[in-house]
DSSP file (Angstrom, degrees, kcal/mol; ACC not computed):
  #  RESIDUE AA STRUCTURE BP1 BP2  ACC     N-H-->O    O-->H-N    N-H-->O    O-->H-N    TCO  KAPPA ALPHA  PHI   PSI    X-CA   Y-CA   Z-CA
    1    1 A X              0   0    0      0, 0.0     2,-0.4     0, 0.0    47,-0.0   0.000 360.0 360.0 360.0 126.8   -3.7   14.6   -4.7
    2    2 A X        -     0   0    0      1,-0.0    47,-1.0     0, 0.0     2,-0.5  -0.689 360.0-148.6 -90.9 133.1   -1.5   15.8   -1.9
    3    3 A X  E     -A   48   0A   0     -2,-0.4     2,-0.3    45,-0.2    45,-0.2  -0.910  15.5-167.5-105.7 128.6   -1.0   19.6   -1.9
    4    4 A X  E     -A   47   0A   0     43,-2.9    43,-2.1    -2,-0.5     2,-0.4  -0.798   8.2-148.6-112.2 155.1    2.4   21.0   -0.5
    5    5 A X  E     -AB  46  76A   0     71,-2.3    71,-2.5    -2,-0.3     2,-0.4  -0.937   9.0-169.0-118.8 150.7    3.5   24.4    0.4
    6    6 A X  E     -AB  45  75A   0     39,-2.2    39,-2.7    -2,-0.4     2,-0.6  -1.000  15.5-149.5-133.3 134.5    6.9   25.9    0.2
    7    7 A X  E     -AB  44  74A   0     67,-2.2    67,-1.8    -2,-0.4     2,-0.4  -0.949  33.1-172.7 -99.6 120.6    8.2   29.2    1.7
    8    8 A X  E     -AB  43  73A   0     35,-2.6    35,-3.1    -2,-0.6     2,-0.4  -0.954  20.6-174.7-125.8 134.1   10.9   30.3   -0.8
    9    9 A X  E     - B   0  72A   0     63,-2.5    63,-2.6    -2,-0.4     2,-0.5  -0.992   7.8-161.7-124.8 133.3   13.4   33.0   -0.9
   10   10 A X  E     - B   0  71A   0     -2,-0.4     2,-0.6    61,-0.2    61,-0.2  -0.955   2.7-167.6-115.5 136.5   15.7   33.8   -3.8
   11   11 A X  E     - B   0  70A   0     59,-3.2    59,-1.9    -2,-0.5     2,-0.3  -0.904   9.8-152.4-126.1 102.1   18.8   35.9   -3.3
   12   12 A X  E     - B   0  69A   0     -2,-0.6     2,-0.4    57,-0.2    57,-0.2  -0.586  15.7-153.0 -74.4 136.2   20.5   37.1   -6.5
   13   13 A X  E     - B   0  68A   0     55,-2.8    55,-0.6    -2,-0.3     3,-0.1  -0.912  63.7  -2.4-114.7 141.3   24.2   37.7   -6.0
   14   14 A X  S    S+     0   0    0     -2,-0.4     2,-0.4     1,-0.2    -1,-0.2   0.858  94.0 132.9  49.2  42.8   26.6   40.1   -7.8
   15   15 A X        -     0   0    0     -3,-0.2    -1,-0.2     1,-0.1    52,-0.1  -0.945  61.8-134.8-123.7 148.3   23.8   41.3  -10.1
   16   16 A X  S    S+     0   0    0     -2,-0.4     2,-0.4     1,-0.1    -1,-0.1   0.751  94.4  43.6 -71.5 -25.0   23.0   44.9  -10.9
   17   17 A X        -     0   0    0      1,-0.1     4,-0.4     2,-0.0    -1,-0.1  -0.969  54.4-178.8-122.1 136.3   19.3   44.3  -10.4
   18   18 A X  S  > S+     0   0    0     -2,-0.4     4,-1.3     2,-0.1     5,-0.2   0.792  84.5  53.1 -94.3 -38.9   17.7   42.3   -7.6
   19   19 A X  H  > S+     0   0    0      1,-0.2     4,-3.3     2,-0.2     5,-0.3   0.868 101.5  59.3 -77.4 -32.4   14.0   42.7   -8.6
   20   20 A X  H  > S+     0   0    0      2,-0.2     4,-2.4     1,-0.2    -1,-0.2   0.948 107.4  43.2 -58.7 -49.0   14.5   41.4  -12.2
   21   21 A X  H  > S+     0   0    0     -4,-0.4     4,-1.9     2,-0.2    -1,-0.2   0.905 117.8  48.3 -59.1 -40.1   15.8   37.9  -11.3
   22   22 A X  H  X S+     0   0    0     -4,-1.3     4,-2.3     2,-0.2     5,-0.2   0.946 110.4  49.7 -66.6 -51.3   13.2   37.6   -8.6
   23   23 A X  H  X S+     0   0    0     -4,-3.3     4,-2.4     1,-0.2    -1,-0.2   0.925 112.9  47.2 -60.7 -42.1   10.3   38.7  -10.9
   24   24 A X  H  X S+     0   0    0     -4,-2.4     4,-1.5    -5,-0.3    -1,-0.2   0.845 108.1  55.3 -73.4 -26.7   11.3   36.2  -13.5
   25   25 A X  H  X S+     0   0    0     -4,-1.9     4,-1.7     2,-0.2    -2,-0.2   0.917 110.7  46.2 -59.0 -45.6   11.7   33.5  -10.8
   26   26 A X  H  X S+     0   0    0     -4,-2.3     4,-2.9     1,-0.2    -2,-0.2   0.846 109.0  54.9 -71.4 -33.1    8.0   34.1   -9.8
   27   27 A X  H  X S+     0   0    0     -4,-2.4     4,-2.1    -5,-0.2    -1,-0.2   0.885 107.1  50.1 -69.9 -31.0    6.8   34.2  -13.4
   28   28 A X  H  X S+     0   0    0     -4,-1.5     4,-0.7     2,-0.2    -2,-0.2   0.904 111.6  49.0 -69.5 -41.0    8.3   30.8  -14.1
   29   29 A X  H ><>S+     0   0    0     -4,-1.7     5,-1.4     1,-0.2     3,-1.1   0.950 113.5  47.3 -60.7 -49.3    6.5   29.4  -10.9
   30   30 A X  H ><5S+     0   0    0     -4,-2.9     3,-2.0     1,-0.3    -2,-0.2   0.884 105.6  57.1 -64.0 -37.1    3.3   31.0  -12.0
   31   31 A X  H 3<5S+     0   0    0     -4,-2.1    -1,-0.3     1,-0.3    -2,-0.2   0.667  98.5  63.1 -70.5 -10.5    3.6   29.6  -15.5
   32   32 A X  T <<5S-     0   0    0     -3,-1.1    -1,-0.3    -4,-0.7    -2,-0.2   0.338 120.6-107.4 -90.9   7.3    3.8   26.2  -14.1
   33   33 A X  T < 5S+     0   0    0     -3,-2.0     2,-0.2     1,-0.3    -3,-0.2   0.663  72.2 140.8  78.0  16.3    0.3   26.5  -12.6
   34   34 A X      < -     0   0    0     -5,-1.4     2,-0.6    17,-0.1    -1,-0.3  -0.530  59.4-110.9 -81.9 157.9    1.3   26.9   -9.0
   35   35 A X  E     -C   46   0A   0     11,-2.5    11,-2.5    -2,-0.2     2,-0.5  -0.818  37.9-166.3 -87.3 125.3   -0.3   29.2   -6.6
   36   36 A X  E     -C   45   0A   0     -2,-0.6     2,-0.5     9,-0.2     9,-0.2  -0.959  15.0-179.1-121.1 125.0    2.2   31.9   -5.9
   37   37 A X  E     -C   44   0A   0      7,-3.3     7,-2.3    -2,-0.5     5,-0.1  -0.808  17.6-154.7-126.4  89.8    1.8   34.3   -3.0
   38   38 A X  E     -C   43   0A   0     -2,-0.5     2,-0.2     5,-0.2     5,-0.2  -0.279  14.3-178.4 -65.5 148.4    4.8   36.9   -2.9
   39   39 A X        -     0   0    0      3,-1.1    -1,-0.0     1,-0.0    -2,-0.0  -0.773  42.9 -90.3-134.3-179.1    5.7   38.5    0.3
   40   40 A X  S    S+     0   0    0     -2,-0.2     3,-0.1     1,-0.2    -1,-0.0   0.916 120.9   9.0 -64.6 -45.1    8.3   41.1    1.4
   41   41 A X  S    S+     0   0    0      1,-0.2     2,-0.3   -32,-0.0    -1,-0.2   0.609 133.9  16.7-114.6 -17.6   11.1   38.6    2.2
   42   42 A X        -     0   0    0    -33,-0.1    -3,-1.1    -5,-0.1     2,-0.4  -0.946  64.6-126.4-152.2 168.6    9.8   35.3    0.9
   43   43 A X  E     -AC   8  38A   0    -35,-3.1   -35,-2.6    -2,-0.3     2,-0.5  -0.979  15.6-139.1-125.0 131.2    7.2   33.8   -1.4
   44   44 A X  E     -AC   7  37A   0     -7,-2.3    -7,-3.3    -2,-0.4     2,-0.4  -0.796  22.0-169.1 -88.7 128.9    4.5   31.0   -0.5
   45   45 A X  E     -AC   6  36A   0    -39,-2.7   -39,-2.2    -2,-0.5     2,-0.4  -0.987   3.5-172.0-118.5 127.0    4.1   28.5   -3.2
   46   46 A X  E     +AC   5  35A   0    -11,-2.5   -11,-2.5    -2,-0.4     2,-0.3  -0.944  26.0 107.3-121.6 137.4    1.3   25.9   -3.3
   47   47 A X  E     -A    4   0A   0    -43,-2.1   -43,-2.9    -2,-0.4   -13,-0.1  -0.978  65.8 -53.2 175.2 174.4    0.8   22.9   -5.6
   48   48 A X  E  >  -A    3   0A   0     -2,-0.3     4,-3.3   -45,-0.2     5,-0.2  -0.268  60.5-102.1 -65.5 159.4    0.9   19.2   -6.0
   49   49 A X  H  > S+     0   0    0    -47,-1.0     4,-2.1     1,-0.2     5,-0.3   0.923 120.6  40.8 -47.7 -59.5    4.1   17.4   -5.0
   50   50 A X  H  > S+     0   0    0      1,-0.2     4,-2.3     2,-0.2     5,-0.3   0.908 116.9  47.6 -62.0 -45.9    5.3   17.0   -8.6
   51   51 A X  H  > S+     0   0    0      2,-0.2     4,-3.0     1,-0.2     5,-0.3   0.921 111.7  52.3 -63.8 -42.4    4.3   20.4   -9.8
   52   52 A X  H  X S+     0   0    0     -4,-3.3     4,-2.4     1,-0.2    -2,-0.2   0.934 115.2  37.7 -56.1 -53.0    5.8   22.1   -6.8
   53   53 A X  H  X S+     0   0    0     -4,-2.1     4,-2.1    -5,-0.2    -1,-0.2   0.824 118.0  50.3 -71.9 -31.7    9.3   20.5   -7.1
   54   54 A X  H  X S+     0   0    0     -4,-2.3     4,-2.8    -5,-0.3     5,-0.2   0.935 111.5  48.6 -63.1 -47.1    9.3   20.6  -10.9
   55   55 A X  H  X S+     0   0    0     -4,-3.0     4,-2.8    -5,-0.3    -2,-0.2   0.904 112.5  47.6 -66.0 -39.3    8.4   24.2  -10.9
   56   56 A X  H  X S+     0   0    0     -4,-2.4     4,-3.1    -5,-0.3     5,-0.2   0.936 110.8  51.5 -64.1 -41.6   11.1   25.1   -8.3
   57   57 A X  H  X S+     0   0    0     -4,-2.1     4,-2.3     1,-0.2    -2,-0.2   0.927 113.6  43.6 -63.9 -38.1   13.7   23.3  -10.1
   58   58 A X  H  X S+     0   0    0     -4,-2.8     4,-2.4     2,-0.2    -1,-0.2   0.919 114.6  50.2 -72.3 -36.3   12.9   25.0  -13.4
   59   59 A X  H  X S+     0   0    0     -4,-2.8     4,-1.8    -5,-0.2    -2,-0.2   0.902 112.4  46.8 -65.1 -40.4   12.6   28.4  -11.7
   60   60 A X  H  X S+     0   0    0     -4,-3.1     4,-3.5    -5,-0.2     5,-0.2   0.924 111.5  50.8 -61.9 -44.9   15.9   28.0   -9.9
   61   61 A X  H  X S+     0   0    0     -4,-2.3     4,-1.8    -5,-0.2    -2,-0.2   0.887 110.7  50.0 -62.7 -36.7   17.7   26.8  -13.2
   62   62 A X  H  < S+     0   0    0     -4,-2.4     4,-0.5     2,-0.2    -1,-0.2   0.916 114.2  43.8 -65.4 -39.1   16.4   29.8  -15.0
   63   63 A X  H >X S+     0   0    0     -4,-1.8     3,-1.4     1,-0.2     4,-0.7   0.947 114.9  49.7 -60.3 -54.7   17.6   32.0  -12.3
   64   64 A X  H 3< S+     0   0    0     -4,-3.5     3,-0.2     1,-0.3    -2,-0.2   0.729 104.1  59.2 -58.5 -29.5   21.0   30.2  -12.1
   65   65 A X  T 3< S+     0   0    0     -4,-1.8    -1,-0.3    -5,-0.2    -2,-0.2   0.683 108.3  45.7 -77.7 -14.9   21.5   30.3  -15.8
   66   66 A X  T <4 S-     0   0    0     -3,-1.4     2,-0.3    -4,-0.5    -2,-0.2   0.510 128.2 -42.6-104.7  -8.9   21.4   34.1  -15.7
   67   67 A X  S  < S-     0   0    0     -4,-0.7    -1,-0.3    -3,-0.2     2,-0.3  -0.969  80.3 -45.0 167.1-177.3   23.7   34.7  -12.6
   68   68 A X  E     +B   13   0A   0    -55,-0.6   -55,-2.8    -2,-0.3     2,-0.3  -0.577  59.5 166.4 -80.9 140.3   24.6   33.6   -9.2
   69   69 A X  E     -B   12   0A   0     -2,-0.3     2,-0.4   -57,-0.2   -57,-0.2  -0.981  29.5-148.7-145.8 155.6   21.8   32.9   -6.8
   70   70 A X  E     -B   11   0A   0    -59,-1.9   -59,-3.2    -2,-0.3     2,-0.4  -0.999  16.5-165.6-123.1 140.2   21.0   31.4   -3.6
   71   71 A X  E     -B   10   0A   0     -2,-0.4     2,-0.5   -61,-0.2   -61,-0.2  -0.983   2.9-169.7-123.4 128.0   17.5   29.8   -3.0
   72   72 A X  E     +B    9   0A   0    -63,-2.6   -63,-2.5    -2,-0.4     2,-0.4  -0.963  11.7 178.3-119.9 133.5   16.2   28.9    0.4
   73   73 A X  E     -B    8   0A   0     -2,-0.5     2,-0.4   -65,-0.2   -65,-0.2  -0.994  19.9-164.6-139.8 143.8   13.1   26.8    0.7
   74   74 A X  E     -B    7   0A   0    -67,-1.8   -67,-2.2    -2,-0.4     2,-0.3  -0.995  18.7-158.1-118.1 125.8   11.0   25.3    3.5
   75   75 A X  E     +B    6   0A   0     -2,-0.4     2,-0.3   -69,-0.2   -69,-0.2  -0.782  12.7 176.1-115.3 148.9    8.5   22.6    2.5
   76   76 A X  E     -B    5   0A   0    -71,-2.5   -71,-2.3    -2,-0.3    -2,-0.0  -0.997  28.3-173.9-144.9 142.8    5.3   21.4    4.4
   77   77 A X  S    S+     0   0    0     -2,-0.3     3,-0.2   -73,-0.2   -74,-0.2   0.274  95.3  55.0-105.9   3.7    2.4   19.0    3.8
   78   78 A X  S    S+     0   0    0      1,-0.1   -74,-0.1   -73,-0.1    -2,-0.0   0.494 101.1  53.8-112.9 -11.2    0.8   20.3    7.0
   79   79 A X        +     0   0    0    -74,-0.1     2,-1.5     2,-0.1    -1,-0.1  -0.229  62.0 145.1-123.0  47.6    0.7   24.0    6.3
   80   80 A X    >   -     0   0    0     -3,-0.2     3,-2.0   -77,-0.1   -77,-0.1  -0.661  44.8-142.0 -89.1  91.3   -1.1   24.2    3.0
   81   81 A X  T 3  S+     0   0    0     -2,-1.5     3,-0.1     1,-0.3    -2,-0.1  -0.223  81.5  23.2 -51.0 128.8   -3.1   27.3    3.4
   82   82 A X  T 3  S+     0   0    0      1,-0.3     2,-0.4     0, 0.0    -1,-0.3   0.274  96.2 110.8  96.8  -7.8   -6.6   27.1    1.9
   83   83 A X  S <  S-     0   0    0     -3,-2.0    -1,-0.3     1,-0.1    -3,-0.1  -0.828  74.1-111.8-100.1 134.8   -6.7   23.3    2.0
   84   84 A X        -     0   0    0     -2,-0.4     2,-0.3    -3,-0.1    -4,-0.1  -0.248  32.6-112.2 -55.5 148.1   -9.2   21.6    4.5
   85   85 A X              0   0    0      1,-0.1    -1,-0.1     0, 0.0    -7,-0.0  -0.650 360.0 360.0 -83.5 140.8   -7.7   19.8    7.4
   86   86 A X              0   0    0     -2,-0.3    -1,-0.1     0, 0.0    -2,-0.1   0.582 360.0 360.0 -69.0 360.0   -8.2   16.0    7.1
C-alpha cells in the first residue's frame, strides 16, 4: 500500500468564524482514519492514496456546503513522514 502525504490549507471566505470551518474540515479528515497533523498555516495529512483523496474530497465538500472556501493542496509520494525509505 502506497502512503501519500498532502500539505493542505483551507481558507474560509466571507464567514463570521474562521476556526469553525477549519476545525470541522480537520474532524472530517480525522474521521476518515487519516493521520492529521495541524500546523499554524497548513495541515499535513497522511494516508493511502484512496483514503487521502476520498477524505480530502469529503472534507472539502463539507466545508463548501457551509460557505465559500478555497483549498490549496500539495501532494507527494516521496515525503511521507514516518515511512521508511525504499
